[in-house]
C-alpha positions in Angstrom: 16.2 -19.4 -10.7 16.1 -19.1 -6.7 17.7 -20.4 -3.8 17.4 -23.3 -0.9 18.7 -21.9 2.6 18.5 -24.3 5.4 17.5 -21.9 8.4 19.4 -23.2 11.8 19.7 -22.2 15.4 22.2 -23.6 17.9 18.5 -23.7 20.4 17.8 -26.7 17.9 15.3 -25.0 15.8 15.5 -26.0 12.0 13.4 -25.0 8.5 14.3 -25.8 4.7 13.2 -22.1 2.5 12.6 -21.3 -1.0 14.0 -17.6 -1.1 13.5 -16.2 -4.9 11.2 -17.2 -7.9 11.2 -20.0 -9.6 11.2 -20.5 -13.7 7.5 -20.7 -14.4 5.8 -17.3 -15.0 3.4 -17.5 -12.4 5.4 -18.6 -9.4 5.2 -16.5 -7.0 8.3 -14.4 -5.6 9.1 -15.9 -1.5 11.4 -14.1 0.9 11.6 -15.2 4.6 9.1 -13.2 6.8 8.7 -12.6 10.9 5.2 -13.3 12.3 4.4 -13.0 16.2 2.3 -15.6 15.4 3.3 -18.0 13.3 7.3 -17.0 13.5 9.4 -17.9 10.4 7.4 -17.2 7.4 7.7 -17.0 3.2 6.1 -14.2 1.7 5.4 -13.7 -1.7 6.8 -9.9 -2.1 5.1 -9.3 -4.7 1.9 -9.4 -3.3 0.2 -5.9 -3.3 0.0 -6.3 0.6 2.8 -8.3 2.6 1.0 -10.5 5.3 0.8 -13.8 6.4 0.2 -16.2 4.6 -0.9 -18.6 7.6 -5.0 -18.8 6.6 -5.7 -18.2 10.8 -3.7 -15.6 10.8 -2.9 -13.2 7.4 -1.9 -10.1 9.9 0.3 -7.6 7.8 2.2 -6.7 10.8 5.2 -8.9 9.8 8.9 -8.4 10.0 11.2 -8.9 6.8 14.5 -10.8 7.6 17.2 -8.8 6.8 16.5 -5.8 8.5 16.7 -4.6 12.3 15.5 -5.2 14.9 15.0 -8.8 13.7 18.5 -8.8 11.9 21.7 -7.0 12.2 21.8 -4.3 10.9 26.3 -5.2 9.0 27.2 -8.9 7.7 27.6 -11.5 5.3 24.3 -10.7 3.0 22.4 -12.6 0.0 21.0 -9.9 -2.5 17.3 -11.9 -3.4 15.8 -8.9 -5.9 15.5 -5.3 -3.9 15.6 -7.8 -0.6 19.0 -8.3 0.8 19.2 -11.5 3.6 21.5 -11.4 6.5 23.5 -15.1 6.9 24.2 -15.3 10.8 22.5 -13.8 14.0 19.4 -12.9 12.6 16.7 -14.2 15.2 15.1 -17.4 15.5 11.2 -18.1 15.8 11.9 -20.8 18.5 14.4 -19.8 21.6 13.2 -15.7 20.6 17.3 -15.2 20.4 19.1 -13.4 17.5 20.8 -17.1 16.7 19.1 -18.0 13.4 21.6 -18.3 10.4 20.8 -19.4 6.9 23.1 -21.8 4.7 22.8 -22.1 0.8 21.9 -25.2 0.3 21.2 -25.2 -3.2 19.0 -23.5 -6.2 15.5 -24.4 -7.6 13.4 -23.3 -10.9 
């Protein structure tokens, strides 16, 4: 089962994301990353090569939320497989400040 989060920043940026894997056998295992060109993206962490999923970009130079420098080293975290999502003070893709927070809003299958 996966988790749904609302990413919110005090600058006004909001985005709903799905993290983890659904119940279907072929569903991807998604986790949020930051791409310099596309901002907050969801990447299938089961892929052999992690890259931006947007067809115009496809760069492998992406950074995982939950790890410095785009997330703080310490703070409340939610575990998803071998990755942990830091819930507060993350890099906002809109204002480029460390004010993005992830709030759990539900689950999905």
